A tleap script that builds the chain and sets N, CA, C and O, in Angstrom:
source leaprc.protein.ff14SB
mol = sequence {
  NMET PHE GLU ARG ASP GLY ILE LEU LEU ALA
  ASP SER PRO VAL VAL THR ARG ASP GLU ASP
  GLU PRO VAL PHE GLY ALA MET VAL ARG TYR
  ARG THR VAL GLY ASP MET SER CYS THR GLY
  ALA VAL GLU SER ALA ALA ALA THR ILE GLY
  GLU VAL ILE THR GLU ILE ALA ALA THR ARG
  ILE THR GLU ARG GLY GLN THR ARG ALA ASP
  ASP ARG ALA SER GLU ALA ALA MET GLU ASP
  ARG LYS ARG GLU GLY TYR CPHE
}
set mol.1.N position { -3.323 16.948 -5.674 }
set mol.1.CA position { -3.199 17.244 -7.092 }
set mol.1.C position { -4.529 18.010 -7.573 }
set mol.1.O position { -5.621 17.884 -7.019 }
set mol.2.N position { -4.286 18.773 -8.621 }
set mol.2.CA position { -5.528 19.290 -9.295 }
set mol.2.C position { -5.146 19.330 -10.731 }
set mol.2.O position { -3.965 19.288 -11.075 }
set mol.3.N position { -6.223 19.419 -11.647 }
set mol.3.CA position { -6.024 19.389 -13.081 }
set mol.3.C position { -6.293 20.710 -13.659 }
set mol.3.O position { -7.298 21.354 -13.355 }
set mol.4.N position { -5.356 21.145 -14.536 }
set mol.4.CA position { -5.593 22.409 -15.224 }
set mol.4.C position { -5.162 22.200 -16.696 }
set mol.4.O position { -4.010 21.828 -16.921 }
set mol.5.N position { -6.016 22.418 -17.694 }
set mol.5.CA position { -5.723 22.256 -19.071 }
set mol.5.C position { -5.090 20.894 -19.405 }
set mol.5.O position { -4.234 20.777 -20.281 }
set mol.6.N position { -5.556 19.862 -18.656 }
set mol.6.CA position { -5.038 18.528 -18.891 }
set mol.6.C position { -3.731 18.180 -18.234 }
set mol.6.O position { -3.162 17.126 -18.517 }
set mol.7.N position { -3.231 19.050 -17.349 }
set mol.7.CA position { -2.021 18.823 -16.714 }
set mol.7.C position { -2.270 18.675 -15.188 }
set mol.7.O position { -3.036 19.427 -14.586 }
set mol.8.N position { -1.593 17.680 -14.604 }
set mol.8.CA position { -1.726 17.463 -13.133 }
set mol.8.C position { -0.761 18.344 -12.407 }
set mol.8.O position { 0.444 18.228 -12.628 }
set mol.9.N position { -1.223 19.222 -11.551 }
set mol.9.CA position { -0.288 20.110 -10.794 }
set mol.9.C position { -0.480 19.858 -9.305 }
set mol.9.O position { -1.583 19.531 -8.868 }
set mol.10.N position { 0.507 19.996 -8.581 }
set mol.10.CA position { 0.412 19.884 -7.054 }
set mol.10.C position { -0.219 21.083 -6.493 }
set mol.10.O position { 0.052 22.223 -6.869 }
set mol.11.N position { -1.090 20.781 -5.557 }
set mol.11.CA position { -1.764 21.863 -4.838 }
set mol.11.C position { -0.704 22.374 -3.794 }
set mol.11.O position { -0.281 21.628 -2.911 }
set mol.12.N position { -0.328 23.571 -3.920 }
set mol.12.CA position { 0.694 24.163 -3.030 }
set mol.12.C position { 0.526 25.658 -2.901 }
set mol.12.O position { -0.295 26.258 -3.595 }
set mol.13.N position { 1.270 26.241 -2.050 }
set mol.13.CA position { 1.200 27.698 -1.841 }
set mol.13.C position { 1.800 28.488 -3.074 }
set mol.13.O position { 1.511 29.676 -3.217 }
set mol.14.N position { 2.593 27.868 -3.922 }
set mol.14.CA position { 3.177 28.587 -5.023 }
set mol.14.C position { 2.382 28.455 -6.405 }
set mol.14.O position { 2.714 29.069 -7.419 }
set mol.15.N position { 1.370 27.640 -6.332 }
set mol.15.CA position { 0.514 27.495 -7.474 }
set mol.15.C position { -0.913 27.930 -7.086 }
set mol.15.O position { -1.528 27.335 -6.201 }
set mol.16.N position { -1.442 28.994 -7.773 }
set mol.16.CA position { -2.730 29.484 -7.425 }
set mol.16.C position { -3.718 28.623 -8.123 }
set mol.16.O position { -3.737 28.536 -9.351 }
set mol.17.N position { -4.560 27.969 -7.325 }
set mol.17.CA position { -5.626 27.040 -7.835 }
set mol.17.C position { -6.932 27.770 -7.790 }
set mol.17.O position { -7.292 28.392 -6.790 }
set mol.18.N position { -7.665 27.679 -8.936 }
set mol.18.CA position { -8.953 28.282 -9.044 }
set mol.18.C position { -9.975 27.507 -8.127 }
set mol.18.O position { -9.801 26.332 -7.804 }
set mol.19.N position { -11.030 28.249 -7.745 }
set mol.19.CA position { -12.057 27.532 -6.889 }
set mol.19.C position { -12.727 26.333 -7.611 }
set mol.19.O position { -13.153 25.339 -7.023 }
set mol.20.N position { -12.774 26.531 -8.918 }
set mol.20.CA position { -13.484 25.327 -9.656 }
set mol.20.C position { -12.551 24.249 -9.976 }
set mol.20.O position { -12.918 23.354 -10.737 }
set mol.21.N position { -11.321 24.248 -9.445 }
set mol.21.CA position { -10.315 23.142 -9.691 }
set mol.21.C position { -10.248 22.329 -8.357 }
set mol.21.O position { -9.555 22.733 -7.424 }
set mol.22.N position { -10.956 21.215 -8.284 }
set mol.22.CA position { -11.013 20.430 -7.091 }
set mol.22.C position { -9.663 19.726 -6.885 }
set mol.22.O position { -8.981 19.350 -7.838 }
set mol.23.N position { -9.310 19.564 -5.619 }
set mol.23.CA position { -8.132 18.746 -5.253 }
set mol.23.C position { -8.460 17.289 -5.129 }
set mol.23.O position { -9.535 16.911 -4.663 }
set mol.24.N position { -7.535 16.485 -5.544 }
set mol.24.CA position { -7.728 14.968 -5.368 }
set mol.24.C position { -6.349 14.332 -5.122 }
set mol.24.O position { -5.290 14.866 -5.454 }
set mol.25.N position { -6.456 13.189 -4.533 }
set mol.25.CA position { -5.205 12.391 -4.390 }
set mol.25.C position { -4.961 11.593 -5.634 }
set mol.25.O position { -5.877 11.165 -6.336 }
set mol.26.N position { -3.645 11.406 -5.885 }
set mol.26.CA position { -3.262 10.586 -7.024 }
set mol.26.C position { -1.830 10.167 -6.871 }
set mol.26.O position { -1.009 10.908 -6.332 }
set mol.27.N position { -1.509 8.918 -7.369 }
set mol.27.CA position { -0.193 8.448 -7.385 }
set mol.27.C position { 0.481 8.952 -8.671 }
set mol.27.O position { 0.036 8.621 -9.770 }
set mol.28.N position { 1.545 9.746 -8.541 }
set mol.28.CA position { 2.145 10.438 -9.716 }
set mol.28.C position { 3.638 10.366 -9.540 }
set mol.28.O position { 4.177 10.046 -8.480 }
set mol.29.N position { 4.285 10.692 -10.676 }
set mol.29.CA position { 5.787 10.902 -10.797 }
set mol.29.C position { 5.965 12.058 -11.619 }
set mol.29.O position { 5.055 12.507 -12.316 }
set mol.30.N position { 7.199 12.591 -11.552 }
set mol.30.CA position { 7.562 13.802 -12.401 }
set mol.30.C position { 8.624 13.405 -13.389 }
set mol.30.O position { 9.533 12.632 -13.088 }
set mol.31.N position { 8.487 13.950 -14.571 }
set mol.31.CA position { 9.523 13.733 -15.565 }
set mol.31.C position { 10.897 14.275 -15.245 }
set mol.31.O position { 11.957 13.751 -15.588 }
set mol.32.N position { 10.747 15.432 -14.519 }
set mol.32.CA position { 12.041 16.088 -14.190 }
set mol.32.C position { 11.847 16.826 -12.944 }
set mol.32.O position { 10.710 17.147 -12.600 }
set mol.33.N position { 12.918 17.132 -12.212 }
set mol.33.CA position { 12.836 18.072 -11.183 }
set mol.33.C position { 12.815 19.446 -11.755 }
set mol.33.O position { 13.757 19.896 -12.408 }
set mol.34.N position { 11.698 20.120 -11.490 }
set mol.34.CA position { 11.621 21.434 -12.100 }
set mol.34.C position { 10.792 22.369 -11.148 }
set mol.34.O position { 10.443 21.988 -10.030 }
set mol.35.N position { 10.516 23.528 -11.614 }
set mol.35.CA position { 9.734 24.474 -10.845 }
set mol.35.C position { 8.244 23.929 -10.843 }
set mol.35.O position { 7.650 23.707 -11.898 }
set mol.36.N position { 7.715 23.742 -9.677 }
set mol.36.CA position { 6.358 23.251 -9.588 }
set mol.36.C position { 5.321 24.176 -10.164 }
set mol.36.O position { 4.198 23.729 -10.399 }
set mol.37.N position { 5.613 25.417 -10.407 }
set mol.37.CA position { 4.637 26.278 -11.019 }
set mol.37.C position { 4.478 26.044 -12.495 }
set mol.37.O position { 3.526 26.518 -13.114 }
set mol.38.N position { 5.406 25.318 -13.054 }
set mol.38.CA position { 5.318 25.076 -14.531 }
set mol.38.C position { 5.577 23.661 -14.968 }
set mol.38.O position { 5.715 23.368 -16.156 }
set mol.39.N position { 5.643 22.778 -13.978 }
set mol.39.CA position { 5.921 21.330 -14.359 }
set mol.39.C position { 4.771 20.509 -13.781 }
set mol.39.O position { 4.493 20.596 -12.584 }
set mol.40.N position { 4.110 19.726 -14.602 }
set mol.40.CA position { 3.084 18.877 -14.145 }
set mol.40.C position { 3.612 17.410 -13.940 }
set mol.40.O position { 4.744 17.050 -14.261 }
set mol.41.N position { 2.703 16.646 -13.396 }
set mol.41.CA position { 2.970 15.317 -12.966 }
set mol.41.C position { 2.317 14.314 -13.952 }
set mol.41.O position { 1.423 14.698 -14.706 }
set mol.42.N position { 2.746 13.061 -13.953 }
set mol.42.CA position { 2.147 11.948 -14.767 }
set mol.42.C position { 1.601 10.924 -13.782 }
set mol.42.O position { 2.278 10.494 -12.849 }
set mol.43.N position { 0.379 10.562 -14.023 }
set mol.43.CA position { -0.186 9.531 -13.197 }
set mol.43.C position { 0.620 8.231 -13.378 }
set mol.43.O position { 0.855 7.823 -14.515 }
set mol.44.N position { 1.029 7.601 -12.336 }
set mol.44.CA position { 1.897 6.461 -12.396 }
set mol.44.C position { 2.031 5.700 -11.068 }
set mol.44.O position { 2.143 6.300 -10.000 }
set mol.45.N position { 2.017 4.361 -11.166 }
set mol.45.CA position { 2.173 3.524 -10.077 }
set mol.45.C position { 3.532 2.976 -10.040 }
set mol.45.O position { 3.802 2.148 -9.169 }
set mol.46.N position { 4.470 3.367 -10.938 }
set mol.46.CA position { 5.768 2.951 -11.004 }
set mol.46.C position { 6.554 3.226 -9.696 }
set mol.46.O position { 6.545 4.323 -9.138 }
set mol.47.N position { 7.203 2.189 -9.270 }
set mol.47.CA position { 7.908 2.338 -7.941 }
set mol.47.C position { 9.443 2.083 -8.042 }
set mol.47.O position { 10.206 2.296 -7.101 }
set mol.48.N position { 9.833 1.612 -9.257 }
set mol.48.CA position { 11.294 1.429 -9.546 }
set mol.48.C position { 11.668 2.033 -10.766 }
set mol.48.O position { 10.795 2.404 -11.550 }
set mol.49.N position { 13.005 2.187 -11.041 }
set mol.49.CA position { 13.486 2.750 -12.278 }
set mol.49.C position { 13.074 1.849 -13.357 }
set mol.49.O position { 12.718 2.383 -14.407 }
set mol.50.N position { 13.064 0.575 -13.275 }
set mol.50.CA position { 12.621 -0.337 -14.329 }
set mol.50.C position { 11.242 -0.183 -14.703 }
set mol.50.O position { 10.897 -0.227 -15.884 }
set mol.51.N position { 10.365 0.010 -13.672 }
set mol.51.CA position { 8.939 0.227 -13.944 }
set mol.51.C position { 8.742 1.586 -14.669 }
set mol.51.O position { 7.906 1.688 -15.567 }
set mol.52.N position { 9.448 2.535 -14.311 }
set mol.52.CA position { 9.360 3.907 -15.004 }
set mol.52.C position { 9.814 3.713 -16.560 }
set mol.52.O position { 9.171 4.211 -17.484 }
set mol.53.N position { 10.900 2.996 -16.732 }
set mol.53.CA position { 11.417 2.754 -18.107 }
set mol.53.C position { 10.323 2.053 -18.915 }
set mol.53.O position { 9.965 2.476 -20.015 }
set mol.54.N position { 9.791 0.942 -18.318 }
set mol.54.CA position { 8.746 0.215 -18.991 }
set mol.54.C position { 7.562 1.064 -19.389 }
set mol.54.O position { 7.020 0.973 -20.490 }
set mol.55.N position { 7.193 1.892 -18.434 }
set mol.55.CA position { 6.038 2.827 -18.677 }
set mol.55.C position { 6.297 3.845 -19.798 }
set mol.55.O position { 5.429 4.104 -20.631 }
set mol.56.N position { 7.478 4.400 -19.799 }
set mol.56.CA position { 7.887 5.360 -20.804 }
set mol.56.C position { 8.069 4.713 -22.138 }
set mol.56.O position { 7.783 5.343 -23.156 }
set mol.57.N position { 8.541 3.456 -22.193 }
set mol.57.CA position { 8.599 2.732 -23.528 }
set mol.57.C position { 7.294 2.456 -24.050 }
set mol.57.O position { 7.190 2.385 -25.275 }
set mol.58.N position { 6.223 2.277 -23.297 }
set mol.58.CA position { 4.922 1.912 -23.823 }
set mol.58.C position { 4.075 3.160 -24.128 }
set mol.58.O position { 3.056 2.993 -24.798 }
set mol.59.N position { 4.377 4.322 -23.728 }
set mol.59.CA position { 3.553 5.465 -23.975 }
set mol.59.C position { 3.719 6.025 -25.393 }
set mol.59.O position { 4.759 5.860 -26.033 }
set mol.60.N position { 2.660 6.688 -25.857 }
set mol.60.CA position { 2.733 7.260 -27.186 }
set mol.60.C position { 2.674 8.796 -27.172 }
set mol.60.O position { 2.529 9.409 -28.230 }
set mol.61.N position { 2.777 9.389 -26.062 }
set mol.61.CA position { 2.886 10.840 -25.927 }
set mol.61.C position { 4.136 11.184 -25.144 }
set mol.61.O position { 4.488 10.516 -24.173 }
set mol.62.N position { 4.818 12.272 -25.601 }
set mol.62.CA position { 6.035 12.641 -24.878 }
set mol.62.C position { 5.663 13.235 -23.573 }
set mol.62.O position { 4.717 14.017 -23.475 }
set mol.63.N position { 6.417 12.863 -22.541 }
set mol.63.CA position { 6.105 13.492 -21.231 }
set mol.63.C position { 6.339 15.001 -21.174 }
set mol.63.O position { 5.653 15.710 -20.436 }
set mol.64.N position { 7.307 15.493 -21.953 }
set mol.64.CA position { 7.513 16.903 -21.961 }
set mol.64.C position { 6.205 17.601 -22.485 }
set mol.64.O position { 5.758 18.606 -21.934 }
set mol.65.N position { 5.633 17.030 -23.549 }
set mol.65.CA position { 4.440 17.637 -24.087 }
set mol.65.C position { 3.290 17.525 -23.167 }
set mol.65.O position { 2.383 18.357 -23.197 }
set mol.66.N position { 3.295 16.477 -22.313 }
set mol.66.CA position { 2.204 16.239 -21.420 }
set mol.66.C position { 2.314 17.053 -20.110 }
set mol.66.O position { 1.311 17.352 -19.463 }
set mol.67.N position { 3.533 17.391 -19.751 }
set mol.67.CA position { 3.702 17.952 -18.411 }
set mol.67.C position { 4.207 19.443 -18.305 }
set mol.67.O position { 4.204 20.006 -17.210 }
set mol.68.N position { 4.614 20.037 -19.377 }
set mol.68.CA position { 5.182 21.342 -19.366 }
set mol.68.C position { 4.027 22.391 -19.525 }
set mol.68.O position { 3.541 22.673 -20.620 }
set mol.69.N position { 3.625 22.952 -18.315 }
set mol.69.CA position { 2.473 23.817 -18.202 }
set mol.69.C position { 2.698 25.094 -19.023 }
set mol.69.O position { 1.756 25.652 -19.585 }
set mol.70.N position { 3.959 25.550 -19.085 }
set mol.70.CA position { 4.340 26.790 -19.799 }
set mol.70.C position { 3.925 26.639 -21.234 }
set mol.70.O position { 3.426 27.608 -21.806 }
set mol.71.N position { 4.086 25.547 -21.832 }
set mol.71.CA position { 3.667 25.371 -23.207 }
set mol.71.C position { 2.278 25.541 -23.544 }
set mol.71.O position { 1.901 25.825 -24.681 }
set mol.72.N position { 1.429 25.347 -22.444 }
set mol.72.CA position { -0.025 25.534 -22.621 }
set mol.72.C position { -0.416 26.967 -22.297 }
set mol.72.O position { -1.489 27.408 -22.709 }
set mol.73.N position { 0.421 27.714 -21.570 }
set mol.73.CA position { 0.120 29.087 -21.231 }
set mol.73.C position { 0.251 29.954 -22.447 }
set mol.73.O position { -0.662 30.729 -22.734 }
set mol.74.N position { 1.369 29.866 -23.200 }
set mol.74.CA position { 1.507 30.557 -24.420 }
set mol.74.C position { 2.755 30.049 -25.108 }
set mol.74.O position { 3.602 29.426 -24.467 }
set mol.75.N position { 2.883 30.294 -26.362 }
set mol.75.CA position { 4.042 29.799 -27.118 }
set mol.75.C position { 5.351 30.458 -26.607 }
set mol.75.O position { 6.438 29.893 -26.727 }
set mol.76.N position { 5.206 31.644 -26.047 }
set mol.76.CA position { 6.406 32.430 -25.588 }
set mol.76.C position { 6.634 32.371 -24.100 }
set mol.76.O position { 7.482 33.102 -23.589 }
set mol.77.N position { 5.892 31.505 -23.360 }
set mol.77.CA position { 5.908 31.573 -21.863 }
set mol.77.C position { 7.329 31.312 -21.349 }
set mol.77.O position { 7.771 32.010 -20.437 }
set mol.78.N position { 8.058 30.334 -21.898 }
set mol.78.CA position { 9.401 30.026 -21.404 }
set mol.78.C position { 10.328 31.194 -21.706 }
set mol.78.O position { 11.164 31.540 -20.872 }
set mol.79.N position { 10.202 31.816 -22.887 }
set mol.79.CA position { 10.985 32.900 -23.286 }
set mol.79.C position { 10.724 34.162 -22.327 }
set mol.79.O position { 11.622 34.907 -21.933 }
set mol.80.N position { 9.456 34.283 -22.031 }
set mol.80.CA position { 9.096 35.375 -21.057 }
set mol.80.C position { 9.668 35.133 -19.703 }
set mol.80.O position { 10.052 36.096 -19.038 }
set mol.81.N position { 9.754 33.886 -19.236 }
set mol.81.CA position { 10.401 33.619 -17.998 }
set mol.81.C position { 11.835 33.919 -17.972 }
set mol.81.O position { 12.388 34.372 -16.970 }
set mol.82.N position { 12.470 33.652 -19.139 }
set mol.82.CA position { 13.956 33.901 -19.262 }
set mol.82.C position { 14.172 35.402 -19.173 }
set mol.82.O position { 15.069 35.851 -18.460 }
set mol.83.N position { 13.365 36.192 -19.885 }
set mol.83.CA position { 13.532 37.667 -19.820 }
set mol.83.C position { 13.280 38.200 -18.376 }
set mol.83.O position { 13.897 39.173 -17.942 }
set mol.84.N position { 12.400 37.560 -17.693 }
set mol.84.CA position { 12.153 38.005 -16.275 }
set mol.84.C position { 13.120 37.568 -15.263 }
set mol.84.O position { 12.983 37.880 -14.080 }
set mol.85.N position { 14.161 36.805 -15.722 }
set mol.85.CA position { 15.249 36.377 -14.835 }
set mol.85.C position { 14.991 35.103 -14.153 }
set mol.85.O position { 15.595 34.843 -13.113 }
set mol.86.N position { 14.115 34.267 -14.678 }
set mol.86.CA position { 13.781 32.902 -14.084 }
set mol.86.C position { 15.018 32.017 -14.175 }
set mol.86.O position { 15.242 31.211 -13.271 }
set mol.87.N position { 15.820 32.128 -15.207 }
set mol.87.CA position { 16.962 31.262 -15.378 }
set mol.87.C position { 18.260 32.034 -15.056 }
set mol.87.O position { 19.351 31.471 -15.141 }
savepdb mol mol.pdb
quit
């Protein structure tokens, strides 16, 4: 994993990581199955559905707001992706 703009992203060939973004190991889960270039992870030790539900019920920030990297890129990032044929 590495962090960019407060979002945890997977270090991978499809996400360009800057030299000043160190890689580290972390126990994470994803809110949704999505494109790893625009979906971040949430730090979590939850190992069961029940533990995930308990975690979500206790949080005070929406996971969408915490994990959707496109929302941090620009207000129109998702619309730009649609125009470019992403969907």
